C-alpha positions in Angstrom: 188.6 -4.5 136.8 189.9 -1.8 139.2 192.0 -2.4 142.2 189.1 -2.1 144.7 186.7 -4.0 142.4 189.1 -7.0 142.9 189.1 -6.3 146.6 185.3 -6.2 146.8 185.0 -9.5 144.9 187.5 -11.2 147.2 186.0 -9.7 150.3 182.5 -10.7 149.3 183.7 -14.2 148.5 185.2 -14.4 152.0 182.0 -13.2 153.5 179.9 -15.7 151.6 182.3 -18.5 152.6 182.3 -17.6 156.3 179.8 -18.9 158.8 177.7 -15.9 160.1 178.2 -17.3 163.6 182.0 -16.8 163.2 181.6 -13.2 162.3 178.8 -12.1 164.6 176.8 -13.2 167.7 173.1 -13.0 168.5 172.0 -9.9 170.5 171.3 -11.8 173.7 174.4 -13.9 173.7 177.2 -13.6 176.2 179.6 -12.4 173.4 177.2 -9.7 172.3 176.7 -8.4 175.9 180.5 -8.3 176.3 180.7 -6.1 173.2 183.9 -4.1 173.0 184.7 -4.7 176.7 186.7 -7.7 175.5 189.3 -5.5 174.0 189.3 -3.2 177.0 189.9 -6.2 179.3 192.8 -7.3 177.2 194.4 -3.8 177.6 193.9 -3.9 181.4 195.5 -7.4 181.5 198.5 -6.1 179.4 199.0 -3.2 181.8 199.0 -5.6 184.8 201.7 -7.6 183.0 203.7 -4.4 182.5 203.5 -3.6 186.2 204.9 -7.0 187.0 207.7 -6.4 184.5 208.6 -3.2 186.3 209.4 -5.1 189.5 212.1 -7.1 187.7 215.7 -6.3 188.6 217.1 -3.6 186.2 218.9 -5.1 183.2 222.5 -4.2 182.7 223.3 -2.1 179.6 225.3 -4.9 177.9 222.3 -7.3 178.3 219.9 -5.2 176.2 220.8 -6.9 172.9 220.1 -10.3 174.4 216.8 -9.1 175.8 215.7 -7.7 172.4 216.4 -11.0 170.8 214.1 -12.7 173.3 211.3 -10.2 172.7 211.7 -10.7 169.0 211.0 -14.5 169.3 207.3 -13.9 168.8 205.6 -17.1 167.7 204.6 -17.0 164.0 201.2 -18.2 162.7 201.0 -22.0 162.9 199.7 -22.3 159.3 203.0 -21.2 157.8 205.4 -23.7 156.4 208.9 -24.0 157.8 210.4 -22.2 154.8 207.9 -19.3 155.0 208.6 -19.0 158.8 212.4 -18.8 158.2 211.9 -16.2 155.4 209.7 -14.0 157.6 212.1 -14.2 160.5 215.0 -13.4 158.2 213.1 -10.4 156.7 212.2 -9.1 160.2 215.8 -9.3 161.4 217.0 -7.4 158.3 214.4 -4.7 158.8 215.4 -4.2 162.4 219.1 -4.1 161.5 218.4 -1.5 158.8 216.2 0.5 161.2 219.0 0.8 163.7 221.5 1.7 161.0 219.1 4.4 159.7 218.5 5.9 163.1 222.3 6.0 163.7 222.9 7.8 160.4 220.1 10.3 161.0 221.5 11.1 164.5 225.0 11.6 163.0 223.6 13.9 160.3 221.7 16.0 162.9 218.2 15.2 161.6 215.3 15.9 163.9 212.1 14.1 164.5 209.2 16.3 163.4 206.2 16.3 165.6 202.8 15.7 164.1 200.5 18.5 163.5 197.4 18.3 165.7 195.3 16.9 162.8 191.6 17.3 162.9 191.8 19.0 166.4 193.2 22.2 164.9 190.9 25.1 164.3 190.9 25.1 160.5 190.2 28.8 160.3 193.6 29.4 162.0 195.8 27.0 160.1 199.3 28.4 159.7 202.1 27.8 157.3 205.6 26.9 158.5 206.4 30.6 158.4 203.4 31.6 160.5 201.1 32.8 157.7 197.5 31.9 157.5 196.4 29.0 155.2 192.8 29.1 153.9 191.0 25.8 154.6 189.1 24.2 151.8 185.4 24.5 152.5 183.9 21.0 152.3 180.2 20.4 151.9 178.6 18.6 154.9 178.4 14.9 154.3 175.2 14.5 156.4 176.2 11.0 157.7 175.5 10.0 161.3 177.3 7.8 163.7 180.8 9.3 163.1 183.3 8.4 165.7 186.9 9.6 166.1 189.5 7.0 166.9 192.7 8.3 168.2 195.7 6.8 166.4 198.4 8.8 168.2 198.8 11.9 170.4 196.6 14.7 169.1 195.6 12.9 165.9 192.6 10.7 165.0 190.8 9.0 162.2 187.0 9.4 161.8 185.2 6.0 161.4 181.7 6.0 160.1 180.0 2.6 159.7 177.0 4.2 158.1 173.6 2.7 157.8 174.8 -0.8 157.9 174.9 -0.8 161.7 172.1 -0.1 164.2 171.9 0.9 167.8 169.9 -2.1 168.8 168.4 -5.3 167.3 171.2 -6.5 165.1 173.8 -9.3 165.4 176.9 -8.1 167.1 180.1 -8.1 165.1 182.7 -10.0 167.1 186.5 -10.3 167.0 188.2 -13.4 165.8 189.7 -15.3 162.9 186.7 -14.6 160.6 187.1 -10.8 161.0 190.9 -11.2 160.7 190.4 -12.8 157.3 188.2 -10.0 156.0 190.5 -7.3 157.2 193.5 -9.2 155.7 191.8 -8.9 152.2 191.5 -5.2 152.8 195.1 -4.9 153.9 196.3 -6.5 150.7 194.2 -4.2 148.6 195.6 -1.1 150.3 199.2 -2.3 150.0 198.7 -3.1 146.3 197.6 0.6 146.0 201.1 1.6 147.2 199.8 2.7 150.6 202.5 2.4 153.3 202.3 -0.4 155.8 202.3 2.0 158.7 199.3 3.9 157.3 197.5 0.7 156.5 198.0 -0.7 160.0 196.7 2.5 161.7 193.6 2.7 159.5 192.7 -1.0 159.9 193.3 -0.9 163.7 190.8 2.1 163.9 188.3 0.3 161.7 188.6 -2.9 163.7 188.0 -1.0 166.9 184.7 0.3 165.7 183.6 -2.8 164.0 184.0 -5.1 167.0 180.9 -4.8 169.2 178.8 -2.9 166.6 175.4 -4.4 165.7 175.0 -5.2 162.0 171.6 -4.3 160.6 169.5 -7.3 159.5 170.2 -8.0 155.8 173.2 -5.6 155.7 176.2 -6.6 153.6 179.2 -6.6 155.8 181.6 -6.3 152.8 179.8 -3.1 151.8 179.8 -1.7 155.3 183.5 -2.3 155.6 184.3 -0.8 152.2 182.2 2.3 152.7 183.7 2.9 156.2 187.2 2.5 154.8 186.6 5.1 152.1 185.4 7.6 154.7 188.4 6.9 156.9 190.8 7.4 154.1 189.0 10.7 153.3 189.7 12.0 156.8 193.4 11.3 156.3 193.5 13.4 153.1 191.4 16.3 154.3 193.3 16.9 157.6 194.7 20.5 157.4 193.7 20.6 153.7 194.1 24.1 152.4 193.1 26.0 149.2 196.1 27.0 147.2 194.6 29.9 145.2 192.6 31.3 148.2 195.7 31.2 150.4 197.9 33.1 147.9 195.0 35.6 147.2 194.7 36.2 150.9 198.4 37.0 151.3 198.4 39.3 148.3 195.2 41.2 149.5 196.8 41.6 152.9 199.8 43.4 151.2 202.3 40.6 152.1 204.0 40.6 148.8 205.7 39.3 146.9 204.4 35.9 147.9 207.4 33.6 147.7 206.7 29.9 146.9 209.6 27.5 147.1 209.4 24.1 145.4 211.5 21.3 146.8 211.9 17.5 146.2 214.3 14.9 144.9 215.6 14.5 141.4 213.2 13.9 138.6 209.9 14.4 140.3 208.8 17.3 138.0 209.6 20.4 140.0 210.5 22.6 137.0 207.4 21.5 135.1 205.3 22.0 138.2 206.8 25.5 138.7 205.7 26.4 135.1 202.2 25.0 135.7 201.8 27.1 138.9 203.0 30.2 137.1 200.5 29.6 134.3 197.7 29.0 136.9 198.5 32.2 138.8 198.9 34.3 135.6 195.4 33.2 134.4 194.1 34.4 137.8 195.4 37.9 137.0 198.5 37.7 139.1 202.0 38.9 138.1 204.7 36.2 138.5 208.5 35.9 138.4 210.3 32.6 138.4 213.8 32.0 139.9 215.9 29.3 138.2 217.6 28.2 141.5 218.3 24.8 140.1 221.9 25.5 138.9 223.0 22.0 139.3 221.1 19.9 136.7 222.2 20.3 133.1 219.6 22.0 131.1 217.4 23.0 134.1 217.9 26.7 133.6 217.2 26.6 129.9 214.1 24.4 130.6 212.6 26.9 133.0 213.5 29.9 130.8 211.7 28.2 127.8 208.6 27.6 130.0 208.6 31.2 131.2 209.0 32.6 127.6 206.0 30.5 126.5 203.9 31.6 129.5 205.0 35.2 129.2 206.6 35.8 132.6 210.1 36.9 133.6 212.8 34.3 134.6 215.7 35.3 136.9 218.7 33.1 136.2 222.5 32.8 136.0 225.0 30.4 134.5 225.1 26.8 135.5 226.9 26.3 138.8 225.9 29.7 140.2 224.8 30.5 143.7 221.2 29.3 144.0 220.6 31.4 147.1 221.8 34.5 145.4 219.5 33.9 142.4 216.5 33.4 144.8 217.4 36.7 146.6 217.7 38.6 143.3 214.3 37.3 142.1 212.7 38.5 145.4 214.3 41.9 145.3 213.4 42.4 141.6 209.8 41.4 142.4 209.7 43.9 145.3 211.0 46.7 143.1 208.5 46.1 140.4 205.5 45.3 142.5 205.2 41.6 141.3 202.7 39.5 143.2 204.4 36.1 143.3 207.9 34.7 143.1 208.3 31.0 142.3 211.7 29.4 143.4 212.5 26.3 141.4 215.2 24.5 143.4 217.6 21.7 142.4 216.6 18.1 143.1 218.2 16.9 146.3 218.5 13.3 147.5 217.3 13.4 151.0 220.4 11.5 152.3 223.0 14.0 150.9 223.7 16.3 153.9 225.7 19.0 152.0 223.1 19.4 149.3 220.3 19.6 151.9 222.3 22.2 153.8 222.5 24.3 150.6 218.7 24.0 150.2 218.3 25.3 153.8 220.5 28.3 152.7 218.1 29.1 149.9 215.3 28.9 152.4 217.0 31.3 154.8 217.8 33.8 152.1 214.4 34.0 150.3 212.3 33.4 153.4 209.4 31.7 151.5 205.8 32.2 152.4 205.0 28.6 151.3 207.1 25.5 150.8 205.7 22.8 148.5 207.2 19.3 148.3 206.9 17.9 144.8 206.4 14.1 144.9 206.3 11.6 142.0 203.1 9.6 142.2 204.9 6.8 140.4 207.5 6.5 143.1 205.0 4.9 145.5 206.4 4.3 149.0 209.8 5.8 147.9 208.0 9.2 147.6 206.7 8.7 151.1 210.2 8.1 152.5 211.5 11.1 150.6 208.8 13.4 152.0 209.4 12.2 155.6 213.2 12.8 155.3 212.7 16.2 153.7 210.4 17.2 156.5 213.0 16.3 159.1 215.4 18.9 157.5 213.1 21.4 155.8 209.5 21.7 156.9 207.0 22.1 154.1 203.4 23.3 154.1 201.9 20.9 151.6 202.7 18.5 148.7 202.2 18.5 145.0 201.6 15.0 143.6 202.9 15.0 140.1 202.3 12.5 137.3 198.9 11.4 138.5 197.9 11.0 134.8 200.1 7.9 134.6 199.3 4.4 136.0 200.1 5.5 139.5 197.8 3.8 142.1 197.5 6.8 144.4 198.5 5.2 147.7 201.5 7.5 147.8 199.2 10.5 148.3 197.5 8.8 151.2 200.8 7.8 152.8 202.4 11.2 152.4 199.4 12.8 154.2 199.5 10.2 156.9 203.3 10.2 157.5 203.9 13.9 157.4 200.6 15.3 158.6 200.8 17.7 155.6 198.1 17.7 152.9 198.3 17.1 149.2 197.5 20.6 147.9 197.9 20.3 144.1 197.9 17.4 141.6 199.6 17.2 138.2 197.3 15.3 135.8 198.9 15.8 132.4 201.6 17.4 130.3 199.8 20.7 129.5 200.2 23.9 131.5 196.6 23.8 132.7 196.9 20.1 133.8 197.3 21.2 137.4 194.3 21.0 139.7 193.5 21.8 143.3 193.8 18.4 145.0 190.5 16.8 145.9 190.4 13.8 148.3 187.2 12.5 146.7 188.9 12.6 143.3 191.9 10.5 144.5 189.6 8.0 146.2 187.5 7.7 143.1 190.7 6.8 141.2 191.4 4.1 143.7 187.9 2.7 143.5 187.6 3.0 139.7 
């Protein structure tokens, strides 16, 4: 039984066990007429409270810690045991302490907060890489669904929620907020977290889903579990397709415009499969009739140079390399200059794995970037790493912006949530996916394909 099959079963059981009056209200009832205004009234009341707070005498700087402790004393759910409450409070304090420590370390290392791309509000025909070159958007077939609404989750970014045919404009029972709906969405939350989707992404998606569910009128005879599931799938699809660009079409466009050699730099932490991915991309481009040169800029890992040279020999392309411990930036520069002299179409720069918290190593990676001036930067993430891959991507983006991600090792038992979370957390799309060990086991990433994996 697949992950979401388990979710659907649990969710349907929850629906069956829940009184319909707890989930919805008759059309002519007071609750139905109120609709979504209940949430809006809450927001207005909260703003009134904020205005009152602003009238309070300013707090001295040395009192902030005490004030934070008071704010953190939020009552926990009554249903929890004393032991569970203590565990949750302890976990919360540990997370806050770690968050402050991380922020302090990032400030010391000079990391910058990278603003989000304008998501679906960008003109897809004018998407640009981090070096200003045009990215070719993937042309998606129209879905033909109606009732799509965009729910803003932060500045300039939104999620499209489509409740589909399960809701009607008039005549149905109105879905209302409350404990019953909370229970249904909690089942959904667990399913997403079990799929390795990050808690931040889960919270945003479910908040958007709740916003559209509350006040909507459920069609007579419609199955709420199916309405929620279908809407969730569409919402996740919008996360994955934001700024989603076509790898081959983008490279072809640069070559046809005479902007050659097209330099593609692959980055990521240790062991994610960058060298193998480099070989797969080289094989893909060569089969498209393009000439390719690879630069063995991973001079740190033992055997890395020999590994890439072996791949290049099998594929039938040239590999520019040096002895282990050589200057990675110099190797990348030599590869680019050699490609220019010989009219080669594409240069692939395989860099050494860098732990995102090692400042000196990351600075060296920036040096390679400055020297070879890549047209495209691809972050290679390990699908098996789950939320660790998400954190790695976020930290890399703070130091070295990338244009898209390659999700490697998708042929394993990876659950796929990492792909959703990387797209959500970095506002960069998954562009390619590794689905096997052979050279041709690299595909243009397809959001529907990943979602089918989750729902299988």
